C-alpha positions as CSV (number, residue, x, y, z in Angstrom):
1,M,90.1,-51.8,161.0
2,D,88.9,-55.2,159.9
3,V,89.0,-56.9,156.5
4,R,85.3,-56.4,155.9
5,K,85.5,-52.7,156.4
6,I,88.6,-52.3,154.2
7,S,86.9,-54.4,151.5
8,A,83.8,-52.3,151.8
9,I,85.8,-49.1,151.4
10,A,87.5,-50.5,148.3
11,I,84.1,-51.4,146.9
12,F,82.7,-47.9,147.5
13,I,85.8,-46.4,145.9
14,A,85.2,-48.6,142.9
15,L,81.6,-47.4,142.8
16,S,82.9,-43.8,142.8
17,A,85.0,-44.7,139.8
18,V,81.9,-46.0,138.0
19,G,80.0,-42.8,138.9
20,A,83.0,-40.9,137.6
21,M,82.2,-42.2,134.1
22,I,78.7,-40.7,134.3
23,K,79.3,-37.1,133.4
24,I,77.2,-33.9,133.2
25,P,78.6,-31.6,130.5
26,S,79.6,-28.1,131.7
27,P,81.5,-25.2,130.2
28,I,84.6,-26.3,132.0
29,G,85.0,-30.0,131.1
30,S,82.4,-32.1,132.8
31,I,81.1,-32.8,136.3
32,A,81.0,-36.4,137.5
33,L,78.4,-38.2,139.5
34,D,80.9,-39.8,141.9
35,S,79.7,-38.4,145.3
36,F,76.8,-40.8,146.0
37,P,79.0,-43.8,147.0
38,A,81.0,-41.5,149.3
39,L,77.8,-40.4,151.0
40,L,76.7,-44.0,151.3
41,A,80.1,-45.0,152.8
42,A,79.9,-42.1,155.3
43,V,76.6,-43.4,156.6
44,I,77.3,-47.1,156.6
45,L,81.1,-47.3,157.4
46,G,81.4,-44.0,159.3
47,P,82.4,-40.4,158.4
48,V,86.2,-41.1,158.2
49,S,85.6,-44.0,155.8
50,G,83.3,-41.8,153.8
51,A,86.0,-39.1,153.6
52,I,88.5,-41.6,152.3
53,V,86.0,-42.8,149.6
54,A,85.3,-39.1,148.7
55,G,88.9,-38.1,148.4
56,L,90.1,-41.2,146.5
57,G,86.9,-41.3,144.4
58,H,87.5,-37.7,143.3
59,I,91.1,-38.4,142.3
60,I,90.0,-41.4,140.3
61,S,87.3,-39.3,138.7
62,A,89.8,-36.6,137.8
63,F,92.2,-39.1,136.3
64,I,89.3,-40.6,134.2
65,G,88.5,-37.1,133.0
66,S,92.2,-36.4,132.2
67,M,92.8,-34.0,135.1
68,P,91.4,-30.8,133.5
69,L,92.2,-28.7,136.5
70,G,95.7,-30.2,137.1
71,P,97.0,-30.1,140.6
72,F,93.9,-28.2,141.8
73,H,92.3,-31.7,141.9
74,F,94.3,-32.4,145.1
75,L,92.7,-29.3,146.7
76,I,89.3,-30.6,145.6
77,M,90.1,-34.0,146.9
78,A,90.8,-32.6,150.4
79,E,87.6,-30.4,150.2
80,M,85.5,-33.4,149.3
81,A,86.9,-35.5,152.1
82,V,86.1,-32.8,154.7
83,L,82.6,-32.2,153.3
84,V,81.6,-35.9,153.2
85,W,83.1,-36.3,156.7
86,M,80.9,-33.4,158.0
87,F,77.9,-34.9,156.1
88,G,78.4,-38.3,157.8
89,I,78.6,-36.7,161.3
90,L,75.4,-34.8,160.8
91,Y,73.5,-37.7,159.2
92,I,74.6,-40.2,161.9
93,H,73.4,-37.8,164.6
94,G,69.9,-37.7,163.0
95,K,70.2,-34.3,161.3
96,K,69.4,-35.7,157.9
97,I,67.9,-32.5,156.3
98,G,70.9,-30.6,157.6
99,S,73.4,-33.1,156.3
100,F,71.8,-33.0,152.8
101,S,71.6,-29.2,152.9
102,L,75.2,-28.9,154.0
103,F,76.4,-31.2,151.2
104,F,74.3,-29.5,148.5
105,I,75.4,-25.9,149.5
106,G,79.0,-27.0,150.2
107,N,79.5,-29.0,147.0
108,A,77.6,-26.7,144.6
109,F,78.8,-23.3,145.8
110,I,81.4,-23.3,148.7
111,L,84.0,-25.8,147.5
112,A,84.4,-24.0,144.2
113,L,85.0,-20.6,145.9
114,P,88.8,-20.9,146.0
115,F,88.8,-21.0,142.2
116,A,87.2,-17.5,142.2
117,F,90.5,-16.3,143.8
118,L,93.0,-18.7,142.3
119,V,91.7,-18.5,138.7
120,S,89.0,-15.9,138.3
121,T,85.4,-15.1,139.2
122,G,84.4,-15.9,135.6
123,F,85.8,-19.4,136.1
124,Y,83.8,-19.8,139.3
125,T,80.6,-18.6,137.5
126,L,81.1,-21.2,134.8
127,L,81.7,-24.0,137.3
128,V,78.6,-23.4,139.5
129,P,75.8,-24.5,137.1
130,G,77.3,-27.9,136.3
131,L,78.3,-28.4,140.0
132,T,74.8,-27.6,141.1
133,A,73.2,-30.0,138.6
134,A,75.6,-32.9,139.5
135,T,75.2,-32.2,143.3
136,A,71.4,-32.1,143.0
137,V,71.5,-35.5,141.3
138,N,73.8,-37.0,143.9
139,V,71.7,-35.5,146.8
140,V,68.4,-36.7,145.4
141,L,69.9,-40.2,144.9
142,A,71.2,-40.2,148.4
143,A,68.0,-38.9,150.0
144,I,66.0,-41.6,148.2
145,L,68.4,-44.6,148.5
146,L,70.3,-44.1,151.8
147,P,67.4,-45.0,154.1
148,R,66.7,-48.1,152.0
149,L,70.2,-49.3,151.5
150,E,71.6,-48.5,155.0
151,P,70.0,-51.4,156.9
152,V,70.7,-53.9,154.1
153,L,74.3,-53.0,153.5
154,K,75.1,-52.7,157.3
155,K,73.8,-56.2,157.7
156,M,75.7,-57.5,154.7
157,I,79.0,-55.9,155.7
158,F,79.0,-56.1,159.5
159,E,77.0,-59.2,160.2
160,D,77.0,-62.6,158.5
161,G,75.6,-61.2,155.3
162,L,72.3,-62.2,153.9
163,V,73.1,-65.9,154.0
164,E,70.7,-67.8,156.2
């Protein structure tokens, strides 16, 4: 991995931290808007880099929000990494609608399912509306901005930048 890619990963993790400060209130704490930078990283830097940004971005978001779910945040970190990795693979292979659908369904409904068994079904029911709202915002942002940002950021990161 070269210095440009490592620096770009660090920048995307920092952007996730900024997104972590934008919260949607929910009955169980609040849900952060920290996924968009990970989706962007998965497309521009590759699925593995996107997974790293998603996992570390979630942990930073959890620390900012005072870790309301305690050690369960490490489970969520792993789930987010896998989901963004799968999103990146689908998106890069031209299955854009499938990638956005997978991310929406996965993040809004499937990733929270372990909490129905680990905590209670009531807890899961309280999580889903906030997760759905935050996921919808992240997916809409990604669907609108990814096609526009991808060529510009790839040129900035992997070529000689925008300097003429």
